[in-house]
N, C-alpha and C positions, 0 to 999 in steps of 0.2 A: 515617551516610547523607548522601549529597550530593543536591543538587537538580540535576535535569537541565534544561538549557536548552532553549529551543525549538527544533525541529529539530536533534537533537543528533548525528545520524550514526549510521552502525551499530556502530561501536566502542564509543562511549558507551553505547547502548542495551544491548549485550552484557555491558558491564562492569557495568551497573546490575542486569542479571539475576544475574550472578554475585555481586554484593554482597549480593543477598537471598538468597544460598544455594543457587542452584542453575545450571544450564547451559542454553544455548537447546535443545540436545539433549534434555535431562532435561525441560524443560518442555513440548516438543513431545510427547514420549512421554506424559506424564502426561495430556496433554488429547486423546488420540487422534489425533495427527498422525505422518506419517512422521518418522524420525529427523532429517530436514533440514529439517522444515517451518518452524520458528522462525528457522533460519539463513537459509532462502531469503527469509522476509520481510525481514529486516534488509537484503537486497540489492535486492530487486525487489519488485513488487506481489504479493502472496499473503495475500488476505483472511483466511483461517482463521488463518494465523501471526499477522498483524498484531492481530486481535482477542484471541487469547491472549496475546500480549506485553503488550498495552494494559491488559487486565484484570490481568495479574499485577503489573505495575507500577503499577497504579491512576493511570493517566494517560489523557486522551483520545486518540483516534487522531490528531486534527488537531493536537495537540502533538508528538508523536514524528513524524509524516510530513504536513507541512503541504503538501507538492507532491501528497499522494496523497488527502487527506480534507480536507473543509469542516468547519466548525466545528458543522454541523448533522449532522455522523456520515455525511454522503452521499460516496461515492467520486467524485474528482475525474477526468473522463474526457476528455482532450484529444484523442480522435479525433473528437468532433463539434463541429461549428462552432456558432457563435450563431445561425447563419442556418437556422433548422429543424433537421431531423435529417439534414443531408447528411454523409455521413462524410468526414473529412479524413485521408488515408494520406500522413503524410510519407514521402518518398524513392519514391512509386510515380507514376508518370503516371495520370492519369485521363482517360477520355473524356467531353467535356463533355456529350454525349447521354446518357451512362449516370448522370448524376446530375441528370436534369430533374425535375419534380415527380412523374412518374409511376414514375420509377425504372427505366424500360425505355429501351433505346437508341433 
């Protein structure tokens, strides 16, 4: 068995799953997810699939996906700025009045 580096990428994670004797599809099925649940988690945020994979590989979430999870086990959500709870939507224009303290334009 080999040791996974931090932030290994989807191909290495899938290889580690296969080296432990199963496939991402079978792992998803055994844990009550849709057939593509774990494969989806390899490519984009999908909490249920990420949790199943991390538990199966016996690794913390932030080791596998440091851009998605912090060391305390909380999801990193870049949609919210550090300035309160203003929502930051990249690629979309926002009306300044719409993000005032009351949330009303």
